[in-house]
Each structure stands twice: as C-alpha cells, then as structure tokens.
N, C-alpha and C positions, 0 to 999 in steps of 0.2 A: 325731749331729753335723750331718748335712746338714739335718735339720729345724730345728735351732737356727740354722744359717746362713740358711735361708729365712725364719725368723721375724725375724731381725735385718734381713734385706734389706727385707721388706715394712714394717717399722717405720721404716726410713730413707727409704722412698719419699715424694716430695712429695704433698700432698693433691691428688686429681683436680680438674681445672678444672670449674667449673659451666657447663653448656650449656643453652641455651634453644631452644624451638621456637615460632615465631610462626605463627599461622594466621589466615586471613580467609575467610569464606564468602559466596557470592553465587549468585544465580539470574537467570533472564531478566528483563528490565525489565518493570515493571508498565505497564498501559495508560495510567495517568495520567502516567507519566514518559516514555513512548514516544509522542511526538506526530507521528512520521512516519507519517501515515495512508496508506491505499491511494490516496487521491485525489492525493497528492503524489508518492509513490514506490511504484508498484505492486509492484516487484520486491523491496522490503525489508519484512521482517516482524520481529516480536519475536524469533522463533526464529533467523532468519538473522543479525541483528545481534549476537545473543548468541553465536552460533557463531563469528562473526568475532572477538568479544571473547576467547573462549577460545583461539582460534588465536593471537591477538596476545600474550596474557599469557605464553605460554611461549617467545616469541621472545627469544633471548639479547640481540640488539642493543637491543631496547627496555629490557630489564632493565639493561643496561650504561649506557644513556642516563640512566635514573633514578639509577643509582649515581653517575655522573659529575656530573650536574647538581645532585644533592643533596649533593655534596661529602662522600660517605660515606668516601672514602679518608682524609681528614683526621680525621674523627670516629673512625674505627677506629684510626688511627695517631696517637694523641695525643702520643706521644713524638717524633714526626717522624723516625722512624728511616728510613734510606734503603731504598727499595723497588726492587729490581733490575728485575723485569718486572712493570709495573703491570697489564698485560692479564692476565697469569697470576694475579696477586693477586686481581683482580676475579672471574675465572673460579672461583677457589677459594672466594670468598665466595658465588657464585651456584650452586656445585656441588650444594648440598643442596636447592635450590629445586625444588618438584614440584607438580603439579596432580593432585588426586584427584577423579574424577568419580563421583558417586553419584546417578544419575537427573538431576533438574533442579537439585539442589543440588550445587555444586562447591566444593571447598576448595583453597586455595593455601597452601603452607607453606614455611618456610625455617628453617634451624637456624643458631645462632651463639652467641657468648659474651655479647653485649650485647642484652638484651631490648628496651630502648628503641629502639636502632638498627634492630632487626629489625622492630618494629611500624611505625616511621616509614617504613621502606623499603616495606613491604607497602602501607601506605595511599597513599603517593605512586605506587607502581607501579599500583595499581588506578585511580587518577585519570588517570595518564598513558595507560594502555591504553584507558581509556574515551574520553578525548579523541582519541586516535589513531584508534580505531575509528570514532567519530562523524565525524571529519574525512575519513576515507576514504569514508564514505557520502556526506558532503556534496560532496566533490570529484567522486565518481563521478556523483552526481545533477546537479551543475553541468555536467559534461561531457555528460551525457545531454540536459539542457535546452539547452545550447549547440548540440548536434547537432540537436535538434528545432527550435531557432530558425533554424538554417541551412537546414533543410529547408523551414520555413515561408517564409523569405525567398526561397528558390528558387521555391516554389509561387506566392508573391505576384508575383514577377517574371514568371513564366510567364503568369499570369492577366493582369497589366498589359500584357504584350506582346501577348497575344491581344486584349485590349480596344483597345489602340492600333492593332493591325492592322485590327480591324473598323471602328474609327473612321476610319482612313485610307482603307479601302476605301469606306466609306459617303460620305466626303467626296469621294473621286475620282468615285464614281458620281453624286453630286449635281452636281459641277462638269461632268462629261461631259454630264449631262442638261441643265444650264443652257446649255452650249455648243450642244448639239443644238437646243434650243428657240430660242435666239437665231439660229442659222443658219436654222432654218425660218421664224422670224418675219421675218428680214431678207429672205428670198426672197418671203414674202407681202407685205411692205411694198413691195418693188420692183415686184411685179406690180400692186398697188393703185395705186402712184404712176404706173406706166406707163398704167394705165387712166385715171387722173385727167388725166394729161398729154394722153392721146389725146382725151378728152372736151373739154378746154380748147382744144386745137388745133382740133378740129372746130368748137367754138362760135366761136372767133375767125375761122376761115375762113367760117363761115356769116354772121358779123357783117360781115366785109369784102365778101362777095358781096352781102349785103343793101344795104350802102352803095353798092356799084357799081350795083345795079339801081335803087335810089332816085335816084341821080345821073342815070341815063338817063331815069327818069320825070320828074325836074325839068326836064331839057332839053326833053322832049316837052311837058310842061305849059306851059312858058314859050313855046315856039314856037306853041302853040295858044291862048295867052292865058288859061289856067285858073290863076287866082291863088288863089282861095279853094276850100275843099272844097265838094263838092256832095252832102253827106249828105242834106240835106232836099229836094233837087231830084231825087233819084233816083226813077225810076218805081216805082210800087207793084208792077208785074209783074216787076221786076228785083231781084235780091238784090245786096247790096253785094259779095258774093264774086265775082259775075260781071262787076263793073265794073272797069276798069283803074285802077291806083293813081294815075296822073297825073290822071285825071278825078275819081276819088273824093276824093283828098286835096287836090289842087291844089298849086301850086308852093310856097306858103308853108308848108303843113303838111309837105310832103316835105322841104324844107330843114331844118325844125325836127327832123324825125326823123333826118336825116343828121347834124346837129350832136350830137344825143343819142347816136347810135351811135358817133361819132368820139370823143366825150368820155368814153365808158364806160371805166373803169379795170380792171374785172374782169367776166368773163363768168360767174363761178361762180354768182351768184344765178339765172342763166337756164339752168343745167344741173341738172335735177332728179335725175339719177343720182348727182351728187356727194354728196348727203345720205347715201345708203346706203354709198357708198364711204368717205366720211369716218368714218362710224360704225364700219365694218369696220376702217379704218386705226387709229382710236383704240383699238379693242378689241385689235388685235394689238400696238400700242405699249404698252399697259398690260396685258400678259398676266398674269393673276392667278396662274397656275401658276408662271410665271417668278419673280414677286415672292416667292411663298411659298418657293420653293427658295433664292432669294438671301438671304432673311431667316431662313432655317432655322437654328435652334440645335440642337446635338447633343442628341438625346434619349437620356438614359442609361437610360430604361426598356427600351430595346432590349437592354441588357446586364444585365438584372436578375438573371439566373442567375449571371453572373460576379461581380456585386457581392455577392450572397448568400454566395458562396464566400469573397470577400475579407473580409467581415464576420466570418464564422466563423473564418477564419485569424487575423484581428486579435484576436478574443476569446481564442483559444487562446494567442496570443503574449503578451497581457497577463497571462493566468493563469499561464503558465510563468515570466514575469518576476517576478510577485508571489510565486511559489513560492520563487524564489531568495532574495528578501528575507526571506520567512517562515523559510526554512531557516537563514539567517545569524543571525536573531534568536531562534532556538528553543533551548530547553534539552532536549537529548536524552540519555538514558542508555542505554548499550549493555548495562548489567547493573544489577541491583538488589542492593545490599550487604545481606546478611542479618545478618552479624556482622562488625563492624569488627575490624581486626587486633589480636590480643592474644597475649601470650607466656606460656609456662609453663615451669618448670624441668624438664629431662629427668632422671628418677630415675637416680642414680649406682649402678651395679652394681659393688660392690667385689670384686676378685679376690684379695684378700689371703688369705682363708681357703682359697680353691681352691689358691693357690700353696703354702701351708704343707701342706695335705693332700696335694697331689701330691708335694711333697718328702718327706713322711713315708712315704707308700706306695711311692714310687719308690725311696727309699733302703733301705726295708725289704726290697723285692724284690731289690735289688742285693746287700744283705747276705746274704740267703739263698743267692743264686747264688754269692757268693764263698765262703761256708762249704762249700757242696757241692763246688765246684771244689777247694778246699783239701783237703777230705776225700778227694776222688778221687785227687789227686796223692800224698797221704800213703799211701794203700793201695798204689799202684804202687811206692813206694820200699821198703816193708817185705816185699813178697812173696818176693824171692829169699832173704832171710835166713831166712824160715820154712821154706822147702824145705831 
C-alpha cells in the first residue's frame, strides 16, 4: 500500500526544470595582443596582468555591475513580477558562479535556467573585467608617469636654479671686475692728467720766463742801438752760444720772438713728454680688457654639463608623455579567450525510482517489524491460559 502511494506521488510530481551550465575558458594574453612592453611599463608582464584579470573576475561587485548594466533583471523577470530584495535576487543568480584553475587554462562557469542569458552574461563579464583590469594598469601607469614627470620637473627646476645661480655669480664677478678696472683706470687717468698738467704748467712758466728774459734783452739791445741781428758779424773764434741774446738777435728779432711766445695758444707741441703720456692716457681710456668685459655675453658653454642633464631630462619627459598617448590609443588584452561562452544542459537525475524503491523496502521492513511485534504480544496473552 505504501509503495502504491509512493508510485502515485511520483507520478503526480511536476516535471523537473531544465538547468544549464555556461562556461568560458581563457589564458594569459598573447604577445601580439599584449602591447605593454617593458620599455613602457617595466613592472607589468603578461603574467601579472593575467593574474589581475583572474582576481577581478571573481569580484562580486564587478559581476553585479555587469548584471545591472546588462539589464539582466528584466530579462530574467519577463513577467515583471515584484522582486522584494533585488540585491538578494542578484546574489542568488551569481551564487553558482565559480572559477576553475587548471594550470594556465582557466574556466569560469555559472548555472541557470536560461542558456542564452548565461552565455551573454559570461561574454559581457569577460569584456568588462578585461577593460577594468586594463584601465587599472593604465591608471597606475599614468600615476607613475605623473609622479616621474613631477620628479623631472623638480630636477629641471633645481638645475635651472643652479644655472641661474652660476650665471648670477658670473655676472656679479664680471661687474665687480669692471668696477675694479674702472676704479684702477680712473686712478691711472688722474695720475697721467696730473703729470700732463704739471708739464703744461712748467712749459707755460718757462715760456713766461723766456718772454721776461727776452723783454730785458730788448731793452738792453735798444739802449745799445742793436737793431738787427749780428749772426754774420760774429767772430769766428766765438760761438753763438757764448754771445748774449741782445747782441746776437738784436731788438727787432727779439721783439718778434716775444710776439710769437705771447701769441702761442698751446705749449703742448713743445712738451716732448706729452706724446708718451697721451699714448698712455689713450691706452687706459680704451682699456681692451674693460671693453671685453662690458661687451661680454653669457657663455653657456661654461654650463655644458648642466645643459646635458637638461637635455636628457627633456628627452625622458617627452618619452613619458608619448607613452601616455600610446597607452591611451593601445588595444591591450588582459586575457586571451580560448573558448567563448557556451551553455549545455545539465543531465537530470530522476529520483522517482529511488523514491518508489525506498517506499517499497521501507514499508516491507516496517511490515515485518509489525508482524513480529504482533506475534510477540499474542504469545504474552495466551501464556497464562496454557498453564
């Protein structure tokens, strides 16, 4: 009877729902699709970016993001039935998601009742995790480049400050040297001018004294009646140097000499020392060393080592900036999909036969137990009568 009831029960059970399992397989990215080379990001390798991909694909928040953005709630709830706890509903959908690692090949799977939704979800999840992983690498790389650029800017500023300091010091040294030379030249010019003035004063005094002597000679010649010069009348035994001026020149010549001396505007032509002094003065006033310092332009060859460092830093800066551009325009894969998402039906294991068999054997054993118990109680009731 129990077996009959169990048979009727299993026949009245609704047919079991069909369940599917969707899987996708992937491995580390190939060299052709992984273009982040060691020149751009030394810390990133195919292995490290693939490891980040595997860590991200099992993050529930990313899975929920794909579920929400893909509007899978509406696709699963076509009847638009009210859902009390949406987060719990999503967690229930993602509960069967799992990652199976077998060496380099890894498989991600999820179970559900709709094969199409499962495969779509897996494909979108792989794309989203790949983009998320790549963006993390890009952002980290940009931060590293930005930090490097800040360091370069600091180094460039330090070098420029050093160059400016050296230029300022060189300029101050040059100006100090110019001031020193000008001060020395001014002293030299003053000394030379003092010497020239002294010679001119002496020449003027000599000229005035000569006029005074010649005036006395004129008076003497006039009083003695010597009008003309006596150059040709001088004795052969006497030299002209031993003859007095009043006699040798005569009044007329002496007056002419006095007029010439009085009308002289400058005594410079009669001062032979002025030639050397004027040359020396001109040399000091046109100091070649001073002119060279005044016309000096900053010679950057003095800072060649600094400029070499600046050029190297600028090249490094340009390379880093170009890496950012290349990185933004690159197509990078964090994983290589070996098998796109596909779903297959999970074999249904019917428990109907097991239920009927368990009912049969269970009821059979209970029947034997009941018979034995009944038999035992029957013997107890008849024992006193027999005695």
